[in-house]
C-alpha positions in Angstrom: 1.8 24.8 19.4 3.6 25.4 16.3 1.2 25.6 13.2 3.8 25.2 10.3 7.2 24.7 9.3 9.3 26.4 6.7 10.3 24.4 3.6 13.9 24.7 4.7 13.2 23.3 8.1 11.4 20.4 6.6 14.4 19.7 4.3 16.8 20.0 7.2 14.8 17.8 9.5 14.4 15.0 6.7 18.2 15.2 6.0 19.0 14.6 9.9 16.3 11.8 9.9 17.7 10.0 7.1 21.3 10.2 8.4 20.4 9.0 11.6 18.4 6.3 10.4 21.4 5.0 8.2 23.4 5.1 11.3 21.0 3.2 13.4 21.1 0.3 10.9 24.8 0.8 9.3 26.1 -2.3 10.6 23.5 -5.0 9.8 20.6 -3.5 7.5 22.3 -0.7 5.6 20.7 -1.7 2.1 16.9 -2.4 3.5 16.9 0.8 5.4 18.1 2.6 2.3 15.4 0.8 0.1 12.7 2.1 2.9 13.9 5.6 2.8 14.0 5.8 -0.9 10.4 4.4 -1.1 8.7 6.1 1.7 10.8 9.2 2.3 9.1 11.7 0.0 5.7 11.0 1.8 7.4 10.8 5.0 9.3 14.0 4.9 6.0 16.1 4.5 3.6 13.9 6.6 1.8 15.5 9.7 2.0 14.0 13.0 -1.6 14.7 14.0 -4.8 16.0 12.8 -5.7 18.8 15.0 -3.9 22.0 15.9 -4.1 21.3 19.7 -2.2 18.2 19.1 1.6 17.9 18.2 2.9 18.3 14.6 -0.3 18.9 12.9 1.4 20.3 9.8 3.5 19.1 6.9 6.7 17.9 8.2 5.4 17.5 11.9 5.9 13.6 11.7 9.8 13.8 11.1 10.1 16.9 13.6 8.4 15.0 16.4 10.4 11.6 15.5 13.6 13.7 16.0 12.5 15.4 19.3 11.5 12.1 20.6 14.7 10.4 19.8 16.5 13.3 21.6 14.6 13.0 24.5 15.0 9.4 24.8 18.9 9.7 24.8 18.7 12.3 27.4 16.2 10.3 29.5 18.6 7.3 29.5 21.5 9.1 30.3 19.8 11.0 33.2 18.8 7.6 34.4 21.8 5.9 33.9 19.9 3.3 31.8 22.1 0.8 29.8 20.3 0.7 26.3 22.1 0.3 23.1 22.0 4.0 21.3 21.1 2.3 18.1 18.0 0.6 19.7 17.0 4.3 20.7 17.7 5.7 17.2 15.5 2.8 15.8 12.6 3.0 18.1 12.9 6.9 18.5 12.9 7.6 14.9 10.6 5.0 13.4 8.0 4.1 16.2 5.2 6.4 14.4 6.3 5.7 10.7 2.6 4.1 10.1 1.3 7.4 10.3 2.2 8.0 6.8 0.0 5.3 5.9 0.6 2.1 3.9 2.5 1.4 1.0 0.3 3.5 -1.4 -2.2 5.4 0.7 -1.6 8.1 3.2 -3.5 7.7 6.5 -4.0 11.7 7.0 -5.5 13.6 4.1 -6.2 17.2 4.0 -9.8 18.1 5.9 -12.0 19.6 3.2 -14.5 20.9 5.6 -14.1 24.5 6.3 -16.4 24.2 9.6 -14.0 21.3 11.0 -10.9 23.5 10.3 -12.1 26.7 11.6 -14.1 25.4 14.5 -12.3 22.3 15.5 -8.8 23.2 14.4 -8.9 19.7 12.5 -6.5 20.2 9.7 -6.4 16.5 8.6 -8.8 13.5 8.7 -8.4 9.9 8.6 -8.5 8.4 5.0 -11.5 6.4 4.8 -9.9 4.4 1.9 -7.3 2.9 3.9 -8.0 -0.4 5.7 -8.1 0.3 9.6 -5.3 -0.4 11.5 -3.7 1.3 14.7 -0.5 3.4 14.1 2.0 1.0 15.7 0.7 -2.1 13.6 0.9 0.1 10.5 4.4 0.8 11.5 5.5 -2.9 12.1 3.7 -3.7 8.9 5.8 -1.3 7.0 9.0 -2.3 8.6 8.5 -6.2 7.9 7.5 -5.3 4.3 11.0 -3.7 3.8 12.4 -6.7 5.8 13.8 -4.6 8.8 14.6 -6.9 11.4 14.1 -5.5 15.2 14.9 -7.1 18.6 12.2 -8.2 20.7 12.5 -4.9 23.0 12.5 -2.6 19.9 9.3 -4.5 18.3 7.6 -4.4 21.9 8.6 -0.6 22.3 7.0 0.0 19.1 4.0 -2.0 19.8 3.5 -0.4 23.1 4.2 3.2 21.8 0.7 4.5 22.4 0.7 3.7 26.0 0.4 1.0 28.4 -2.8 2.5 29.6 -4.5 1.1 26.4 -6.7 -1.9 26.7 -4.5 -3.8 24.2 -1.3 -3.0 26.2 -2.4 -3.8 29.6 -0.9 -7.3 29.6 2.6 -5.6 29.5 2.0 -3.6 32.4 5.1 -3.7 34.8 6.7 -6.2 32.3 7.6 -3.5 29.5 11.1 -3.5 28.4 13.3 -0.4 29.5 13.3 0.8 25.8 9.5 1.1 25.8 9.3 2.9 29.1 11.9 5.5 27.8 10.0 6.0 24.6 6.6 6.2 26.4 8.1 8.9 29.1 9.8 11.0 26.5 6.6 11.2 24.3 4.5 12.0 27.3 6.9 14.7 28.7 7.0 16.4 25.0 3.1 16.6 24.8 2.8 17.8 28.3 5.7 20.5 27.7 3.9 21.6 24.5 0.6 21.8 26.5 1.9 24.1 29.3 3.8 26.1 26.6 0.3 27.1 25.1 -1.6 27.5 28.5 
């Protein structure tokens, strides 16, 4: 998997992410999404998506790169399966479903790994911030969205809540009852992860 992004690419990715987020909320929550992007944008733009090099996006800018890739794949899957899902819902969920990886309103979730052994032997470039109260990424995401008063539809909320997969114990309640939006999101993420892994083998 890629291990870094050039500054110009990080900047371009953020500009695309920012534009698509504003498009997703342009008719009903434009001021609210602007406030969220203005407050969290600097941290989000350089946030990694994962902690280890054998995972996706374990480098500055990885979170936004992954969000854009997932969103694009969701749109392609919905079209291929002829699934009728509002494009704005795909944008909202695809772009924002892992926003919680930046952490909370002040503290980052991922901090640079200060152990050379972990970096060299395990490829662990980041570690979890022990100063941050423990919350799952989907819950952090939903917390940040509600803090900025971003309203979601029921299907959008559930898609984000279930974004780490229905195989997790806390999500099993929804198996075979997930909204299509959640299924498309999970499929897109899984396909991207598997493709990256196969390319590295």
